[in-house]
N, C-alpha and C positions, 0 to 999 in steps of 0.2 A: 562288709568288705573284708575279705580274708587277707591275712598277711601274705606278702609276696613270696616269702621263703618259709618252707616247712622243715620240720626236723628231718634230717637225712639228706637234704639238698647239699650238694657240694658247690661251693662258691670259689671262684678264682679271681684274685685281686691283683692288679698291677701295682707294684710298689715303687716303680720308677715313673714319675710323672711330673709335669710342670704344674705349678700352682695355678696357672691360667686355665688348666683343664677342670678345676674345681668350680663348677657353675651350678646354678639352680637346676634341680631335677636329677643330678648325678647321685648314684648310691656309693657311699664310702664306708670304710672301716676306720674308726677313730679310737684312740686311747683316751677316754673321758676321765677327767680328774675324779669324779664321784662314782661313776657307773662302770669304770673299767673299759674293756674292749667291747665296743658295740658297733652295729651296722645300722646306718640311718641314711635317709635321703637329704640332700642339701635343699633347704627351703629358700635360703637367701645368703648372699655373700655381702658382708659389711666390713669393708677395709680388709684387715687381716683376720677377721673372725667369721665364723659360719653359724647360721641358725639352722638347726637340724630338726627333722620330723620323721616319725615312723609311719610306715604304711598301715600298720595294724592299729585300729582305733583304741586298743587296750595298751598300746605301748606308752612309754614315758613321754609326757607332753614336751613340746618345744620350750615351754616356759620353765619347766623343771630342769631341762637340759641346759638352758641358758646359752650364751654365746660360747663357742668353742674355737680356740685358736687354730688356724689352718696348719700350724706346725704340728698339731696332734694327729693329723691324718696319717693313717698307716697305709692306705691303698685305695684305689678306685676299682669298683667292680668291673671285671672284664666279661665274665660269663657265669651263668648259673647252670649247673648240670643236675638233672633230676636224679 
């Protein structure tokens, strides 16, 4: 399985959003405490925390990422431009 995004892709994120829009399957940008700014897919929502996963099998595991506060979400992916 290839990564969903390749080097050179342009991604447009919506920075004004409701926390209700952060649901399983949505791709988001977050400011992770350990890894900095990253793009991941929401695997699950657990109260005010998110479990994230990468589309690339070589990406950082959801276990290593741990739970991420939804307050750290920078934006929700709106569109990918090749």
